[in-house]
N, C-alpha and C positions, 0 to 999 in steps of 0.2 A: 490795576495791572500796570506795571512799569514797562514803558517801551524804550527800546534802545534808540540812540540818536542815529540818524542816517549816516553820519560820518564814521561812527564806529562799525556799523554794519557794512558799509562800503569798504572799510579798511580790512575787515575780516574776509570779505569776499575777494578782495584783491590778493590777500595772502593765500587763500584756498586755491584760486585760479593759478597763481604762480607755482605753488607746490605741485598741483596736478600737472601743469605743463612740463615741469622738470621731471616728474616721475614718468610721464608718458614718453618724453624724449629719451630717457635712459633705457627704458624697456624696449622701445621701438628701435633704437640704434643697436641694441644688443642683439635683437632678432633679425636684423637686416643681413642677408647673406651676401657673399661676394658677387653673386649674380645681379643683385639689386642695389649696388653701391650708389646709384643715382638718387636713391631716396634719402641718403644721409643729410643733404642740405636742408631738407624739410625738418628733420629732427633737430638739427643744429639751430634752425630758426625758432623752433618751438622751445628749445632750451633758453634761447636768448629772451624770448617773450616772458617765460617764467622767471628768469633771473631778474629782468626789469621789474616785474610785478612784486617780487619779494623785496627788491631794493626800495621800491616805492613805499611798500608797507613799512619797512624799517625806518625810512626817512621820516614818514608821517608820525610814527611812534616816537621817534627822537624829538621831533618838533613839539609833540603834545607834552612831553615831559618838561621841556623848557618853559612852556606857557604856564 
């Protein structure tokens, strides 16, 4: 049985976490009412975490293509 390298598995996990964070931030910020506006920074932070994770995944993929 062929096993995946830890780098590839970690890379896919980073992408999955990033996409999940972005999705939760969009859904959460959409459902925040005007009475709960103070929750918006949490969803913005979650979006930034997801954005960083996806960027990190794309950067690692680009570096792997160069090698």
